[in-house]
N, C-alpha and C positions, 0 to 999 in steps of 0.2 A: 402848617408846616409839617407836623410828626405824620399825619395823614398822607401827606403827599409823597414822603421818605418811605413809608411803609409800602405805598404804591408801586415806586419806583424799584424797593428791594422785591417785590412780589413778581413782579415783571421781568427781572433779573433772574430770581430764581427759577420760574417757568422758560424763562428764554434757556437758559443753560439745563434744564432738564431735557426740554425738547431737543436741543442740539445734541446732548448726548444720544438719545434714541436716534435722530437722524444721521448722525456719523458713524454710528456703530453699524457693522454687518447684521444681516438677519438671517436665520438659518435657513437653508432650501428645503422646498419638498412642503407636501400637505398631505393630510389623509385623504385617502379617495373617496369620492362621494359615494360609491358603490359598496363601501364597507357592509358586511352582514354582521349581524348579532351571532355572539358564541352562543349556541344553544347546545352544546354538547353537555351530557350528565356529569355531574361533580361525582369524584370518585371519593367513596366514604367508607374504607374498609380498614381494619385492625393490621398494624404492621406485622410481618411475620421473621421471627428469629431464623437468621440463617446461619451463623458461626458465632463463636466467641474465644477468646484468648484471655491471657493476663491484661486486666487494664483495658478492653476493649469490646463492644459486643457489635454485629453487622445485621441489622435489620433490612427488609425491602417493604415499600408501600406502595400501593399503586397496583396496576397490572397492565401488562402487554409492553406497548410503546409508550406507556404512561407512566413507568416504574421509575421509582426514586431509591437511592440508598439512604440507609439512615445509620450513621456511625456513632455509636457513645464512646466516650473515653473518659478514663479516671485517672488521679494521680499527680503528680508533678508535672509541669510542663514538658522537661525532658521524655518522661515515661509516657505523656498523651502523645508525644511526638512520635516515640517510638511505637507504641502501639497502633498510631493511626497509620504510619508507612508500611507494617506489618499486617494489618488485617484488610488494607485496601490496596496494598503493592501493585497489583495488576492493572487497577484503574487508574494508580496514579502514573505509573510509566506509560499507559495509552496518554492519556490526559497531557504530560508533558511532551509527548512525541508527537501529537497532533497541532497542540498550539505552538510548537517551535516551529514546525513545518508552515504554519499560517503566518507567524511573524516572518519568518524568512521570504514569503511571497509577497506578503504586504510592504515589505521595506524593498524588495527588489523592483515591485511596479511602481512605488512611490519614486524611487532614484530614477527609474526610467521616464518617467513624467507621464506612464500610463493613468493613473488615477492619483485622487488626492490622498488617499490610504488612510491607515488607521494610526498612526502616529504622528507626534506633534514634530514640527519643522526642524526645532533645534536638535531633537535626537536625530531626525535624519542626517542632519550636516554631522554629528557626530560619528554615526556610523559610517558616512561616505568618507571620513578621515579617518579613521582607526579601526573599521571593521565592526562586525556586531558585537562579538563576544566582549573586545575591549570596551567597548563604547556601553554595553551594560555593566560590566565592573566600573567604570568611570561614573556612571550614574548610581550603582549601589553604595559605592562608597562616600557618596556624598549624603547620603541618610544614615548610613549604619551609626554613628555616633547619636542619633536621635531615637534609637529603636531599643524599647525595653528589653532587659535582659530575658525576660520570659518569653519572648519571642526567638531569641536566639537559641535558648535552650530546647525550645520547641523543636526548632528547625535543624539542631544538631542532633535530637532524638530521631528524627525522620531521616536525616543523613546516613546515621549510622546502623539504621535498620534496613536502607533501601542501597547501602555501599556507594553513595552518590557525596560528592564534595558539597559541603554546605554552601559553599560560594553559588554553587549554581541554582539550589533553592532561592536565596538571596537575589541572585541576578533575575531570576523568574518572576518573583512576585513584584518586579519594578513595572510590570505591563502596564499594572492600574495607574502608575504614575505617569508614563509614557505613551500612554493613548488618548486617542480625540473619542471620547465616549459620549453617548447621549442616551438620556433615561427620563422617566415622567416619576411624578409621585403627586398624591393626595392627601389630606388627614380631614376626615369630616367629623361631626360631633354635633350635639345640641339639637337644632331646631332641623339640620339637614339629614337627619337618620331617625328611624322610627322610633328609638330607644333613647331617649335625652340622657340615659347613663351611661352610654356606650361611646366607644371611639372605633373608628375605621380608618385603616390606613393602606395605603398602596406604594409598593416601590416595584418598578417595573425598567428593565434594562434593554436599551435598543443598541445592540451592535454583535456583531461576530456570531452570525448563524451558520458561517463556513469556518469557524476558527478553532472547532474541537471543544470548546466549553461544554457544549450542548450533549457531547457525548456520555459523560459522566456527573450527571447530576447527584449531588448529594448534601443532605443535612447532616452536620456535624454538631454533636451535641456534647458539650464540655462538661465535665463534672471536677471542678478542682477539688482539690484536698480541702477539707473541711477542719485541719487543724490548726490554721490560722486565718482572720478574716482579713489578711492582705493578699490571699490568692483569689479571692472573689468567690462570685457565685455561679450556678448553674444557667449556660445560655447556648441557644442554637444557631449557629452560623449556617445560611441557607445560601450555598453555593456549589461547589465540585469537589471532587476527591482530590486531598490533598491541597487545597487552598486555604490558608489559615487567616488571611485577611478577611473584613467582613465588606459586601456592598449591602447586603440584607442581613437581617437577624431579629431575634425577638428572645428577651432575657426572661428568667424566672422573677425579677423584680417588674415584670409588665412594662420592660423598656423597648421598643423597637427602634430601627435606622431603616433610611430609605436614603439614596444619593442620586445626584444628577451630574456627570461631567459638563462643563461649560466651554463649548467651544467660540458662542459666539455671545462675549460679554459686553457690557459697555464700560466707560472709563471709570466708573464707582468701584470696580475691583482691584485698581491697581496692578502692580506686577506680580506676576507667578515668581516660584522660586523651587529650585530642586534641591535646595538643603533646608532639610527638616525632617519631619516625621510622615510617611506614607500616609495618607487619608484613610485607606483602608485597617491600619494598625489603630488608628484612632479611634476609627467607628466600633472595632472588635474591644478595645478598652473600654468604650462606654458600655458595652453589652456585660462584658466581666466583672466590672467594678464599680460600675454607676448604678444608683439606687433611686434616683430621682431626675426629673427634667433639669433642675438646677445645676444638680451635679454635672450632667451630661453637657449643658451649656459652659459650664465654667471650664470644663476638660478641653472643649473647643477653643473657648476664649484663650486660654492659657498654653496651647499648643504650639510648637513650632509649625507653621502652616505653609503648606506649599501650593498646590495646585488651586485653580478656579472652580469652583464645584457650587451646587446646591445640595445642603445637606436637610434630612427631615428627621425631627426625633418624636417620636409619640410616648407619652408617659399614661398608660393606662389606669393606673391609681387616680389619676385626677382628672382624666379624660382630656388632655392637653396635648395638640400638636402645632408644633411651630416649624418653620423653614428657616434654615440659617445659610445667607450670603457667604460665604467662605474663600477665603484666598489668603495669600501671604501677608497682605495688606489689612483686610477686614474680616470681622465676623459680626456679621449684623442680623439679629433675630427679628422674624418676620412671622405677625398674628394674621388673621382674616382683617383687621382694619388697618394693619402698615403695609399689606402686601405688596412687593415689587417685582417686577417693574410696574410702574404706574402709567398704564397706558389703556385707552378703549379696548385694544386686544385683549387685555388680560384685567377685565371685571373683577370686582371684590365681591365675593358672596359669603353672606353670613355663615359663621361657624365652619367655613371650610378654608383651606390653604391649599392651593394647588400650584404644579409648574408642570408643563407641559414640553418634554424632549430637550428644550436648553432655555436660557436666560431670554433671549430675543428670538423669540420663534411663534411670531402670531398666529399662524395658521392651524398648527396645534393647538394652541393654546384655546382660541377661539373654541374648536369643536370640542376641547376637553369642558371647557365652563358650560357650553351650550347641553352637553350630556347632562353634566352632573346638575344643571338647572332642571332639566326634564324630571328627574330622578328627585329632585330638592323634597327634602319628607320622610322619601321613602329609599333613601339611598343605603342598600344591603349589599353585603359581599355579594350574594348570586346576580342581584340586578346590574351591579357595577361588574362583575367578569360579562354578563351577556351583552351592556348596552356602554359600558366606557372605554374599557381599555379596547375592545373589540372593533369598535366605532372611530377610536382616536388612532387605532392602530399603532399602539405603542405597547413595548414589551415582546420585541422580537424574539430576545435570547431568553429570559428568564421574568416573571410576572409573580409576585407575591401580594397577597392581601392579609392583612392583619387585624382580626376581630377579637378587640380586647374584651369585650365584655364576656364573651363566652372562651377566652382563652383559646383561640383556634388559628391555624393559617390556612389560606388555601395558594397553593402554588402550581405551576406547571412552566414546563421548560420547552426549547425547541426541538424541534425534531432532531435526533440523532443520524448518523451516517447510514445504518442498518435500519432505520424504523421508518413507519410509513404515516401517512395522515397528513394533516396540514403543517407546513414548515414553521409557522411563526407562534411563539408561546401563547400569544394572547388568543389564539385561534383554537387551541387545544382543551383538552379535558383536564380540569384543576383537580389536584389530590387535596383532601381535606386532612389536617392532622391536629390533634388534640394536644396542645404542649405542656398541661399539667403532667399528662401520660408520659412524656418524654423526660421532663425534669424529675418525676417521682421513680424513674428506672433504675433498679438495684444493681450494684455491680456482678460481675462473674463471679461464681463461688467455685473459684479455680486454685 
């Protein structure tokens, strides 16, 4: 009888699992079969000092249309915010102006029914009922009690330096919570890469190549005051001028983060919520305050979570990468043996955790699995730039590879409005940056 009951239970679980996948919507589109490898040379140059002020230094790295700014910040949260807005003021004004225009155009197009648009349906309804600025204020107010003081102090410093109401910054940073974004990630170690002592991680963001984000690429390196352990440690936020939350980043504790916005979940995610800590702040706190993978996962589990996401956490000290199914309801950790979704289009690969573009996204996951398998055992950053992100066609806005063994990152951004060359980040030249050099930078002698 027990064997019979076990069989019935197994069949019911299998049926429910299949039902979840059948009833849920799948992401549209697929990689082009004519996608070409990225054969551009990697830019490996020393950053050049441009300017320095109290508590900040500005460098550039790369060349021509593949130039990236590096801003170093020191001090208290308020001091770092003030210095950030001072040394990168023109870029920040430009960034906010471009992105605000993009927001307005996306909302207008969505409300007119011309396109599905960038924003979630519940936010569009709020805009239709209240107008854009009030809608953003309403959503910002839902999160503020869950935001740590160090973010609020940093925002106040930026606002004081720029002469802008801090409410405008808080509302602006809600974009990440309200948008429908897609991205990709993987982590590979052990048998998947040439050196069994290493870890390779990908973060690729697939949205908004016309949003204005691509005009101001910036790596912001935070050097918090060391007079107290509660201030955290050095870390690099890989993003844009004036953006303080994290989509991608790497810390001096050899922790790195990746993320995917989930627009095509199954019912295992449960319900989303707009009452909680914005996920970009959760990811940044991991970079600033956590030292181990377990620290990071505990932070995620204990957070007041909001949106449907897949997060990726890599720990280069123990060569471990897991992805986390993340929502207001769940925080499920996945390794290479427990990888979800469990489907034939998302095959498990030993010592690899990967997700292509979204949760239920067969075509992109199949191509990603195929490219990783082709390179299996020889999956290096250079090979992945050439034959993974370019062939999967993922990372239109921003792509970063983290090479933990050598403490370097390779990053590329989409073509800016005034730039030439390929449009998508995954098609462009990547810039190699030595992270130990960034974290050992000395403060300005002013």
